[in-house]
Each structure stands twice: as C-alpha cells, then as structure tokens.
N, C-alpha and C positions, 0 to 999 in steps of 0.2 A: 284514278290511282289513289289509294289511301293506305294508311299505316295504322295498325291497331295493337295496343297492349292492354290486357285486362286480366284480372284475377278475382275469383269469387270465394267466399268463406261461408262456413256453417257454424256459427257460434252456439255454445251450449246453453241450456236453460239458465244456468247461473250467470252467464254473461248478459242475458237479457235483463237481469235485475240491475245492471248498470244504468238502465234507462234508455240508452241508445246503443245499437249494435250496427257495425258496418257489415253489409252483405257482399259488397263488391266494389272494386275501384278500377278505373280504366283511363287511358289516354289515347286519343285518336286525332288524326288530322288528314285532310285531303277531301276528295269528293266521296263522302261516305254514303253508304246505302240508305235508302229511305227507311225510317223506323215506323212501324205500325201500318194501319191502325191496330192498336193493342190496348189492353187494360192490365195494370199490375196490381199486386196485393201489398206493395210496399212503396216507400218514397225513393225518388231519384232526383239528385241535384246535378244538372248538366251545365257546366260553366263554359261559355264560349268566349275565347280570347280574340279571335280574328275571323273574318269572313262574314257571310250572310246566308240566309235561307228563309224557310217559312215554318210556321207551326199551325196546326189545326187542333182545336180542343173539342170538348164534348158537344159544343153548340154547332159544330160543323163549319165554323167560319175560319178561313185561312188568313193568317196575318203574317206580314213580313217580319223577319228577325234580323237585326243588325248587331254584330258583336261590338263591344263587350256586352254580354247579356247572360242571364240565367234562365234556364228552363226548369220550372218546378213540375215534376211528374208525381202526382199524388195517387194514393190507392183508390181503386174503384172508378177512376176517371179515364175515359177513353182519350187517347192522344195519338198524334200522327205528325211527323216532322221530318225535315231533310235540309241539308245545305243546298245552295244553288249548284247546278251541275257544272257551271263554268268556273266558279270561284272556290267551292268547298269551304270548310271552316275548320278551326282548331278547337277541339273540345277536350275537357276532362269530366269524368262523371263519378259519382259516388252513390251506390245503392245502400239504403239504410232503413231501419225500422226500430220499434221499441215503444214502450209506454210514454216516454218523455216527448214523443212527437206531438201528442195532444197538447201538452203545456207549451211547447215552442210555437204551435199554431195559435194558441190563445194569446200569446205574447207578441204575435206578429212576425216572428222570425221565419216561419213557413207560411206561405200565402197561397192557399189552394185556389182562391178566386182570382189570382193574378199569375197565370202560368208562365208568362214572359215578363221578366223583370230587367230593365236596363241597368247596367252596372257602370260605375265611374271608372273603376280600376280592378280587374280581376286578379292582380298579382298576389295579394294576400291569400285569397282562396286557393289559387293554384299552388302556392307554397305549402299549404296544409295538405292538399292532395299529393303533392310530391313526397311529403313525409309518410303519407299512407303507403305509397308505392314502395318506399324504402323499407317500411315495416312488413311488407307483404311477402317477404321470403318465406318459403314453406317450413324452414327449420326455426322460425322465430317463436320462442315459447311465450312471448308477450303479445303475440299478434292480435288477439281479440281485444285485449285491454287497450293496447296502444291505438288501434284503429277506432275503437269506441270513443276514447277520449278525443281523438281527432275529429270525429263527427260533431261533437259539441263545439269544438273550436271552429270548424268549418261553418256552422250555422251562424256563429258570431261574426266571422269574417265576411260572410255574404250579407249579413244585416248591415255591417259598416260600409260595404261597397255599393249599396243601393244608390243609383244615380240621383234620386230625389233628396238625398242628404248632402249637406255641405261638407267640406273637408274636415271640419271640426265637429261634425255631428248635426243633429237637428237644431236649427236656430230657435225654434219655439221652446224646446226642452232646455236649451242653454239659458234662455231668458228667464224661464220659470225657476231654474236652479239658482240663478243670481238673486232672485227675490224670495227664495224659499223661506227665509227666516223672518220675513215681514208678516205682521199679524193681519193678513189680507184674506178675504173670502175668494172662492174660485171666480165669482163674478167680478170682483175687484182686480184680480190678476188678469182676467180677460180684457177688461177695460184698459189696463195699463199697456197692453200689447195690441190695442186696436182691434180686438176680436170680440165676438159675442161668446157667451158661455158655451153654446153649442159648437161653435167653430173651434174653441179651445179644447173641448172634450174630444172632438174628432181628431184634431192634430195630435193630442197627447196619446190617444188610443192607437193612432197609426204609428207614432214614433216609439212609444214605450210599452204598448200592450196593456195599459191600465188607465184608470181615470186620473184627471189632474189631482184630485184629492189624495189618492193613493201614491201618486208620484211625489207630491210634496211631502206626504207623511214619511215616505221612505228616507228622503233627504234629512228631514227634521230629526227623526229618531236615530239615524246614523250619527248625526252631530251630537245629539244628546248623549248617546253612549260614550262618545269620545270625551265629552266634558265630564261625565260621571267617572270615567275610568282614570283620567289623568289630572283632574283638578279637585280642589276641596270646596268648590262652589256649592252652596245649599241647593236642594232640589228646586226650590222656587226660583232661584236665579238661573238655573239651567233651563227651566221652563220658559222664562222670559227671553233668554238668548236664542231659543229656537222657535220663537213666535207664539207662545202661549201665555196669555196674561193670567190665566187661572191655573195655579199649580195643582189644585186638586183634580181638575179635568185632565191636565197633562199626565198626572200619576195614574189615573184610571186608564187613559189611552195607552200609555207606555206598558202598563201591566197586561192589558188585553192583547196587545200586538207582540210584545216581547216574551210574555209568559212569566214574568216576575216583576216585582215593584222596583222602582229606580234605586231605592236604598239597598235592596238585595243585590241588584246588578252591580252596584258600586262595591259591595262587600266581596263579591266574587271576582270582579275584574279590575278593581282599583289598583293602580300602580303609582308609586311615588316617582315623580320626575323632577329631581332636584336641579338638573341641568336645563330645565325648560322644555316646553312642548312646542313642536313645530306643526303647522297645518299644511306646510308645503309638501308636495309629493316628491319623494326622493328620485334622483336620476337612477334608473335601473342599470345604467352602464357605469355609474360611480356611486354606489350606495354608501351610506355611512357605515363604518366598520369600527370595531373595537381596536384601538391602537395597542399593539403589543409593545412591551418595553424593549428597549434596545438590548441586544444580546451582550452579555458581559465580555470584556476583553478576554481574548484567549490567554490561558496561563502560559507563562514563559517556559520554553523547553528546558528540560534538565541538561545541565552541562556535564 
C-alpha cells in the first residue's frame, strides 16, 4: 500500500536562464514500486525521511539505504532502487535541470560520484519541498520562478544536512575561517590543524568546493570590503588587518578579483558610520530598526 502526490512543470526558455528550473515535485510514502532500471536526462533529488531499502547504480552493485538519506539521480547514469517490501519508506523528490547544475556540481553541492548520501536531519530539505508543493497550484502565476528559487534553496539545505558535517558546519572550514586573517601559508595552516597540505586541500575541496587558497581569499576580501566601506583606515592598514603585509600585492590581488582597485571600491561603497560599526550578525528575529519618534499627543477635542 502506498500514497503518492506529484506534479510536473514545463518551464519556458526564459525560465531556464534563471540557472535552475524545477521540472517536478512529489511526495510519496509506503511500500512504493521499484524504480528502474532507468536513465534520465535531468537531475532528481530524492529525500528519504524514514524507512529503508536499496539502491543500485551504474556499476551494478546493490547497496542498502537507511533513512534519513538522499538519493542523487544524475543525467545519463543508470539507476535502480526500491524500499524494502516490509517497511516501505517516506520520500519527497524534486526533478530539476539547468546550466547552474554544472556549477553546483563543481562546488560539491551535487555529488554524482556519491548517489547515496546519509543525512543528519532532512527536516529543512522537506520544508523547502513543502513550499514547492504549495506553489505548485496550477493557477499560480509565479510557479516557475518560485519553484526555481526553491531548487537553489534545496541544494543548500541538502548540503547543510549531510551527515558528515557537524551541526555547526565543517570543523576544518570553521578552523580555517578563525585563522583566515593570519599571514600564514596553506602549508602553515595545515600544520596548525595537524594535517598535511594535501589533506587540507582534500578537506576544503570536499567542504567548500574550492582550494584552501581560494577559501581564505574569499574571507579576506570580504572583510577588506567591509573595512574599506565603513572605516577611514588607509589601504595599507586594511591590507595588514586581513593578512597581507605587502599593500601593493594586496591592491593588485583585490583589483584582479573584485574588478576595481581598493580606493575605487571605497569611493563607490564608502559609508559614514558615526554610530559605530558592528561585526556581529544581527538576530533575524529582532533586527535593528530605525526608531520612529513618538506620535504627538492627540489634539484636544473641540468643545
């Protein structure tokens, strides 16, 4: 016995230029029928919340699947899977495609070489799929745009839910971020964390989809932009604060990556902050707001 709800869409060529488009969404639970063997021309993310079953990929090996887990079904790759006949499973799925899938794959958000991914908690991903299902009414004029935006959000939620990450994210990336402004080489960063440079490169590539050098550079340049925008520090002082002893090298690097020199960035983005600048992330449930003056007392009624 099983229950199924699904809906499929046909986005226009204009919607494909959003980078990702949703082709379909569904919710199913119970002892579902076996899927495949089959090969698709698009991506599918199948999020399993409960139950167990099996998955067989292109290599013909059948592996057990225990929820919570994610099944990545990628274009051109044969797959075959099913829940156990005695237990069934609870799944939601999203079919999607678009040119941005190549970039998400390069960054490690889509993992073609790992079709079965254990998850720590599928709740956030299921919440995104839930919003897709609510947007999927046939009279919704924003259907394609809402669901396309949700696919981006789903890939981020699935990346955060990977079971090989801690609740606060990747510990290697967190440690690197804490030391990002120290004038250290990649080898010195690796040594500080008890790793070889090769081990550090593998860990950062796995966690952030880039090299340690690019990961550190992104953090450093982001902080440099903040300092240029909200302080009057000379460029040389900004360079030192973000880990560069040579201000000329910092300026060349900033110009190459940002597309303009630090002084030009400051001229465009500079803001006077007489009340002081905070590096703390505001609480989204209680953000700082402009205080409105108290309303004047009501005028006395005429007698």
